[in-house]
C-alpha positions as CSV (number, residue, x, y, z in Angstrom):
1,M,0.0,0.0,0.0
2,I,1.3,3.4,-0.9
3,F,0.1,5.3,2.1
4,S,1.3,2.8,4.7
5,E,4.0,5.0,6.3
6,I,3.7,8.5,7.6
7,T,7.1,10.3,7.4
8,L,8.5,13.4,9.0
9,G,7.7,15.3,5.9
10,H,4.0,14.6,6.4
11,Y,4.0,15.9,9.9
12,L,6.0,19.0,8.9
13,A,3.6,19.7,6.0
14,L,0.6,19.5,8.4
15,S,2.4,21.7,10.9
16,S,3.2,24.2,8.1
17,L,-0.5,24.2,7.0
18,L,-1.7,24.8,10.5
19,F,0.8,27.6,11.0
20,V,-0.3,29.3,7.8
21,I,-4.0,29.0,8.8
22,G,-3.2,30.5,12.2
23,L,-1.1,33.3,10.8
24,A,-3.9,34.2,8.4
25,G,-6.3,34.2,11.3
26,V,-4.1,36.6,13.2
27,I,-3.6,38.9,10.2
28,L,-7.1,38.9,8.7
29,R,-9.5,38.7,11.5
30,R,-10.6,41.6,13.8
31,S,-12.3,39.7,16.6
32,L,-10.0,39.3,19.6
33,L,-11.4,35.9,20.4
34,I,-10.6,34.7,16.8
35,I,-7.1,36.2,17.1
36,M,-6.5,34.3,20.4
37,M,-7.7,31.1,18.8
38,S,-5.4,31.7,15.8
39,L,-2.5,32.3,18.2
40,E,-3.2,29.0,19.8
41,L,-3.2,27.3,16.4
42,L,0.2,28.9,15.8
43,L,1.5,27.4,19.0
44,N,0.1,24.0,18.3
45,A,1.6,24.0,14.9
46,A,5.0,24.7,16.4
47,N,4.4,22.0,19.0
48,L,3.5,19.4,16.3
49,A,6.7,20.2,14.4
50,L,8.8,20.0,17.6
51,V,7.3,16.7,18.7
52,A,7.6,15.2,15.2
53,V,11.2,16.2,14.8
54,G,12.0,14.9,18.3
55,R,10.3,11.6,17.6
56,F,12.0,11.0,14.3
57,Q,15.4,12.1,15.4
58,G,15.1,10.3,18.8
59,I,15.3,13.4,20.9
60,P,13.0,13.0,24.0
61,D,13.9,16.6,25.2
62,A,11.7,18.0,22.4
63,Q,8.6,16.3,23.9
64,V,9.5,17.6,27.3
65,A,9.8,21.2,25.9
66,V,6.3,20.8,24.4
67,F,4.8,20.1,27.8
68,F,6.2,23.5,29.0
69,V,4.9,25.3,25.9
70,I,1.4,23.8,26.5
71,T,1.5,24.9,30.1
72,V,2.4,28.4,29.2
73,A,-0.2,28.4,26.5
74,A,-2.9,27.4,28.9
75,A,-1.9,30.2,31.3
76,E,-2.0,32.6,28.3
77,V,-5.5,31.5,27.3
78,A,-6.8,31.9,30.9
79,L,-5.3,35.4,31.3
80,G,-6.3,36.4,27.7
81,L,-9.9,35.3,28.2
82,A,-10.2,37.1,31.5
83,I,-8.9,40.3,29.9
84,L,-11.3,39.8,26.9
85,V,-14.3,39.4,29.2
86,A,-13.3,42.6,31.1
87,I,-13.0,44.5,27.8
88,F,-16.3,43.2,26.6
89,R,-18.1,44.3,29.8
90,I,-16.8,47.8,29.4
91,K,-16.8,48.4,25.6
92,K,-19.5,45.9,24.5
93,T,-17.3,44.8,21.6
94,T,-14.4,42.4,20.8
95,A,-13.4,44.0,17.5
96,A,-9.7,44.9,17.7
97,D,-9.9,47.9,15.5
98,Q,-12.5,49.5,17.8
99,L,-10.3,49.1,20.8
100,A,-7.3,51.1,19.6
101,G,-7.8,53.9,22.2
102,L,-8.5,51.6,25.1
103,R,-8.4,53.4,28.4
104,F,-10.2,52.5,31.6
């Protein structure tokens, strides 16, 4: 069967695709929630590439590093969503272009 083995190139291609989709979301979207989701997609693309390279090169340290990145990303999401809820309560919008002069 032709598709019997998944190589490092497959993982890196998927990681690149996820990275481009996340980057497009950050650049093109105006909603802060969508921008945060796109940033998480960027981080997950980098994590996938790091784990794949670590797996195929036999480097377990790469997988350990990914655990730290996931932990930091979870803290980022919690803090970002808390700030987003506070902004929404005051301004009644999550559009990034309408929050340029944000002062409390």
